[in-house]
MARMIVO-464263 format. One record per residue (C-alpha): residue in three letters; x, y, z. Coordinates in steps of 0.5 Angstrom, whole numbers, plus 500, padded with zeros to 3 digits. Example, Ala and Ser with C-alpha at 12.3 -4.5 7.8 and 13.67 -1.06 7.14 Angstrom:
<pts>
ALA525491516
SER527498514
</pts>
This chain:
<pts>
MET500500500
THR502507498
THR503512504
ARG501518500
LEU495521502
ILE491526498
VAL487532500
ILE482534495
GLY480542496
GLY484547498
GLY479551503
ALA479551510
ALA478544511
GLY483542506
LEU488546508
MET488544515
ALA487537513
ALA493537509
GLY497541514
GLN496536520
ALA497530515
ALA504532513
GLY505534520
LEU505527522
GLY509524517
ALA505522511
ALA507524504
THR501529503
LEU499532496
LEU493537496
LEU490538490
GLU486545488
LYS483546482
MET483553482
ASP489558481
ARG490558488
PRO488555495
GLY483559500
LYS479563495
LYS472562499
LEU476564505
LEU478570502
ILE471573502
THR468570509
GLY466575514
LYS466580509
GLY473579507
ARG475579514
CYS475572516
ASN470570522
LEU474564524
THR470562530
ASN466564536
VAL467563543
ALA460561545
PRO461555549
LEU460548546
ARG453546548
ASP451553545
PHE456552539
ILE453546537
ALA446548538
HIS447553532
PHE447547527
GLY441545529
PRO439537529
ASN445535525
GLY450539530
ARG451533535
PHE455530529
LEU460535531
ARG461533538
GLY467528537
ALA471533532
PHE470539537
HIS472535543
GLN478533539
PHE479540536
PHE475546538
THR475554539
GLY481554544
GLU485549540
LEU484553534
LEU486560537
ALA492557539
PHE494554533
PHE493561529
GLU497564534
THR503559533
LEU502561525
GLY503569527
VAL496570526
LYS493574533
THR485574534
VAL480579537
VAL473577540
GLU468582537
ARG460583538
GLY457576539
GLY463572540
ARG465573533
VAL473572533
PHE477575527
PRO484576526
ALA487582529
GLY488588524
GLU488583519
ALA484581513
ALA482574510
GLU488574506
ALA493574512
VAL489568514
VAL490564507
ASP497566507
ALA499563514
LEU495557512
ALA498555506
ARG505557508
HIS504552514
VAL502547510
GLN508547506
ARG512548512
GLN510541514
GLY512538508
ALA505537504
ALA505539496
ILE500544494
ARG498543486
THR493548483
GLY489547477
ALA488540479
ALA481538478
VAL479531480
ALA475527475
ARG473521480
LEU475517486
LEU479511485
ILE476505489
GLU478498489
ASP475492494
GLY472497498
ARG478502499
ALA480508496
THR486508492
GLY487515489
VAL484519484
GLU484521477
LEU485528475
ALA481531469
THR487531465
ARG486523466
GLU493523470
ILE492518475
CYS495519483
THR495513487
ALA494514495
GLY493510501
ALA487515503
VAL483520500
ILE480526504
VAL475530500
ALA474537502
THR471540496
GLY466545500
GLY459546498
ALA456549492
SER455556493
TYR460562491
PRO462557485
GLY467563482
THR471561488
GLY471553486
SER465551490
THR461548485
GLY459541488
ASP464537486
GLY465533492
TYR457531492
ARG459528485
LEU465524488
ALA461522494
GLN455519490
ALA459515485
ALA463512491
GLY456510494
HIS454515499
SER447518499
ILE447526499
ALA442530503
PRO438535498
VAL443541497
ARG440548498
PRO442555500
ALA443557507
LEU445563510
VAL442567503
PRO438573502
LEU431573501
ARG426576496
THR420579498
ALA413581495
GLY411589493
ASP415595493
ILE417596500
ALA424593500
PRO426597493
ARG423603497
LEU428602503
GLN434599499
GLY440600503
LEU437601510
SER440597515
LEU436596522
ARG439595528
ASN436592535
VAL430589531
ASN427582533
VAL425578526
SER420572527
MET418568521
TRP411565520
TRP407560516
GLY401555518
GLY399560522
LYS404560527
LYS411563529
GLN416558527
ALA423562529
GLU425569531
ALA432572532
PHE434579534
GLY440583531
GLU441587525
MET438586518
LEU438590511
PHE433592506
THR436590499
HIS433592492
SER429585492
GLY428583499
VAL432583506
SER439580508
GLY443582514
PRO445577520
VAL438576523
ILE435574516
LEU441570514
THR440566521
LEU433565519
SER434564512
GLY435556512
ARG429555515
VAL425559510
VAL428556504
ASP426549507
ALA419552508
LEU418555501
ARG420548498
GLY415545502
GLY410549499
GLN409554505
LYS407561505
VAL412565509
THR411572512
LEU416575516
SER414580522
ILE419585524
ASP418588531
LEU422595530
LYS421596538
PRO423590541
ALA425593548
LEU418596549
ASP412592550
PRO405595547
PRO403598554
ARG410602554
LEU410603547
ASP403606547
ALA405611553
ARG411613549
LEU407615543
LEU402619548
ARG408623551
ASP411624544
ILE404627542
ASP402631548
ALA409634548
HIS409635540
GLY402636539
LYS403641533
ARG408637529
HIS406634523
PHE405626524
HIS411625519
THR416630524
LEU413626530
LEU416620527
LYS423622526
ASP424620534
LEU422613532
LEU424611526
PRO430612520
ALA428617515
LYS427612510
LEU422608513
ILE417614515
PRO414614508
VAL413607509
CYS410607516
THR405613513
ASP403609507
LEU402602511
THR398605517
GLY394610513
ILE395616517
ALA396622513
SER404625514
ASP401632515
ARG396630520
PRO398634526
ALA400630532
HIS394632537
GLN389630531
ILE391623531
THR385618534
ALA386613539
ASP384608533
GLU390611529
ARG395610535
LYS393603536
ARG394602528
LEU401605529
ARG403601535
ALA401595532
TRP405596526
LEU411598530
LYS411591533
ASP409587527
PHE411590520
ARG410584516
LEU413582509
GLU411577505
VAL417572503
THR416570495
GLY423566495
HIS431567496
LEU437568492
PRO440562488
LEU445557491
ALA450561488
ALA449567492
ALA449563499
ILE454564504
VAL453557506
THR450550503
ALA445546506
GLY445539505
GLY451534503
ILE454527505
ASP449523509
LEU452524516
HIS450517518
GLU455514513
VAL461518516
ASP464516522
PRO464522527
ASN470521531
THR475520525
LEU471523519
GLU472516515
SER467513510
ARG463508513
LEU462505506
VAL469506503
LYS475505507
GLY481510507
LEU476515504
TYR475521509
PHE470527508
ALA471534512
GLY468541511
GLU462544508
VAL461538503
LEU458534509
ASP451535511
LEU452541516
ASP451548516
ALA450553522
ASP448560523
THR452566521
GLY458568526
GLY464563525
TYR460557527
ASN461554520
LEU469556519
GLN470552526
ALA466546523
ALA471546517
PHE477547521
SER475542526
THR473536521
GLY479538517
TRP484537523
VAL480530525
ALA480528518
GLY487529517
ARG490526523
ALA486520522
ALA488519515
ALA495520516
GLN495515522
ALA491510517
VAL496510512
LEU502510516
HIS500505521
PRO495501516
ALA491495520
PRO492488517
ARG488487511
PRO483481511
PRO485475507
ARG482475500
SER477469499
PRO479464494
</pts>
């Protein structure tokens, strides 16, 4: 058996896997089809690279939903503390920002990618760019290498598939890993966008394009029930809504729309005030500034861009003197401030999603080694697996952790192979 190990994909998971495997002494070859590794890493965290989050393990896993429990084994081996210490050794200092998000201190994503690539090469691994993999080579239920698109054969004692998802295809994430895994016999959970902007009905979003709302509570509704909610910041776009809160909810919205549900978003613009306190606030403003026009009164409550939308949706004339506003109109205003509704009509395509939902069925992968349960010597790491989380650094930590585990487990397998059972005559 060859002691060479091949890693397919030079993103966060692939770079980590290659560095760990080579560091243990395995002759490691990283194959990246793009002209340089880490292209998707360069755009994470708006170009700042949100490496991880300092949330405790239980909360961290909860951000992945039901599939999060799969990561418990990997996180027990390599989690936030170990990742930050690792980057410290690479000369990448980090800072913790709002919401527990961790970023490189004063550095852009480029510094992270460069540090990882240098580390991989210092450990002795070879990085080969412009090398697209056409298929996995499997013999007698064991991975034995890959065939490149050029028809070149590369043999190996183990193969790690870390090709990412299918979002941002310009960075190289075009779903190759799903095709390779499926050809090897693996099941693929439906691939769909996660962390993706939503489209909304009507002209409200275009009118508010560019407006960012902070400290709002957004809930999603279908089937007559509130299904989930999130607090934070959102952004209006030319076709709908985006921003951290919307992205957090978007995966569930995508699935609901796929299931034929009619989805509505409810925005609470004043979550710190319950209805009685909000009504008292409105009465105080009206008493203090009764001669002001309604639209002027709203300047203390809303961003300027939102005021015309408010007057239109509440039906209260913008030039109405505040002291002439009736109790019924005040009730309508209060209700709108607490329940500004938008109908969701769709979402941007998978190519525009930050993360891909779906992927290789987790039941077919050993969570402690990331080895395939179907093919010996075949490992998976990163977004190619059926794992996706909220925005905030969770997805990158999962990529680094699964890459770390897969790289070390695959290296141990090629360096200290278990005896093969004799073939049947």
